[in-house]
C-alpha positions as CSV (number, residue, x, y, z in Angstrom):
1,X,14.4,6.1,-28.9
2,X,12.4,6.6,-32.1
3,X,8.8,6.1,-32.4
4,X,9.1,2.6,-33.7
5,X,11.1,1.7,-30.5
6,X,8.3,3.3,-28.3
7,X,5.7,1.3,-30.2
8,X,7.7,-1.9,-29.7
9,X,8.2,-1.1,-25.9
10,X,4.4,-0.6,-25.6
11,X,3.6,-3.8,-27.3
12,X,6.0,-5.7,-25.1
13,X,4.6,-4.0,-22.0
14,X,1.0,-4.9,-23.0
15,X,2.0,-8.5,-23.8
16,X,3.9,-8.9,-20.5
17,X,0.9,-7.4,-18.6
18,X,-1.5,-9.8,-20.3
19,X,0.8,-12.9,-19.4
20,X,1.2,-11.6,-15.9
21,X,-2.6,-11.1,-15.4
22,X,-3.2,-14.6,-16.8
23,X,-0.8,-16.2,-14.4
24,X,-1.7,-14.2,-11.2
25,X,-5.5,-13.4,-11.5
26,X,-8.2,-15.7,-10.2
27,X,-10.9,-17.2,-12.2
28,X,-13.7,-14.8,-10.8
29,X,-13.3,-12.6,-13.9
30,X,-11.9,-12.3,-17.2
31,X,-9.3,-9.5,-17.4
32,X,-8.1,-8.4,-20.9
33,X,-5.3,-6.0,-21.8
34,X,-6.6,-3.7,-24.5
35,X,-3.6,-1.3,-25.1
36,X,-0.7,0.4,-23.4
37,X,0.3,4.1,-23.7
38,X,3.1,6.3,-22.5
39,X,1.6,9.1,-20.3
40,X,4.6,11.3,-20.1
41,X,6.9,12.7,-22.6
42,X,9.9,11.3,-20.9
43,X,8.5,7.8,-21.2
44,X,8.8,7.1,-17.3
45,X,5.1,6.4,-16.9
46,X,2.8,3.9,-18.7
47,X,-1.0,3.3,-18.5
48,X,-2.2,-0.2,-19.3
49,X,-5.8,-0.3,-20.2
50,X,-8.0,-3.2,-19.3
51,X,-11.4,-4.4,-19.9
52,X,-13.1,-7.0,-17.5
53,X,-15.9,-9.3,-17.8
54,X,-18.3,-9.3,-16.1
55,X,-18.4,-5.6,-15.9
56,X,-19.2,-5.6,-12.2
57,X,-15.8,-6.9,-11.4
58,X,-13.8,-4.0,-12.9
59,X,-13.3,-2.3,-9.4
60,X,-12.0,-5.6,-8.0
61,X,-9.8,-6.1,-10.9
62,X,-8.2,-2.6,-10.6
63,X,-7.8,-3.0,-6.9
64,X,-6.0,-6.5,-7.6
65,X,-3.8,-4.9,-10.2
66,X,-3.0,-1.9,-7.9
67,X,-1.9,-4.3,-5.2
68,X,0.2,-6.4,-7.6
69,X,1.9,-3.4,-9.3
70,X,5.3,-3.8,-7.7
71,X,5.2,-7.7,-8.6
72,X,4.4,-6.8,-12.2
73,X,7.4,-4.2,-12.2
74,X,9.6,-7.0,-11.0
75,X,8.3,-9.3,-13.6
76,X,8.9,-6.6,-16.3
77,X,12.5,-6.3,-15.1
78,X,13.2,-10.0,-15.2
79,X,11.4,-10.7,-18.6
80,X,12.3,-7.6,-20.6
81,X,15.1,-5.2,-21.6
82,X,13.2,-2.1,-21.3
83,X,15.4,0.5,-19.5
84,X,14.6,2.6,-17.7
85,X,11.7,0.8,-16.5
86,X,8.4,3.1,-16.5
87,X,6.1,3.3,-13.8
88,X,2.9,1.3,-14.6
89,X,-0.7,2.3,-13.9
90,X,-3.6,0.2,-14.6
91,X,-7.0,2.0,-15.9
92,X,-10.4,0.7,-17.2
93,X,-10.6,1.1,-21.1
94,X,-13.8,3.1,-21.4
95,X,-13.4,3.1,-25.2
96,X,-13.9,-0.5,-25.5
97,X,-17.0,-0.3,-23.4
98,X,-18.4,2.6,-25.4
99,X,-17.6,0.6,-28.6
100,X,-19.6,-2.3,-27.3
101,X,-22.5,0.0,-26.5
102,X,-22.5,1.6,-29.9
103,X,-22.6,-2.0,-31.6
104,X,-25.5,-2.9,-29.3
105,X,-27.4,0.3,-30.2
106,X,-26.7,-0.1,-34.0
107,X,-27.8,-3.7,-34.0
108,X,-31.3,-2.7,-32.6
109,X,-31.8,-0.2,-35.6
């Protein structure tokens, strides 16, 4: 696979993660997929980064996604042609949170 194929695979995984979360998650919080990244050279692991509103619900959102990981893998199997299917992990996107904090600080100057 070339880099273009990797980028496309990550884009598809992020899109499918967003669709899955929209369908499966409840209305208690807004969970947004920010990006997906291969975390191994062999491309057998992917980390999907999420942000959550309100911030206090991030741990509940990550616990929910951990419980639903196998269902998400099944969803990827059915809706994509990515093979071999990578193991997916979900993590909080601290970069987005930091960016928002910088915007908040710079707005007060």
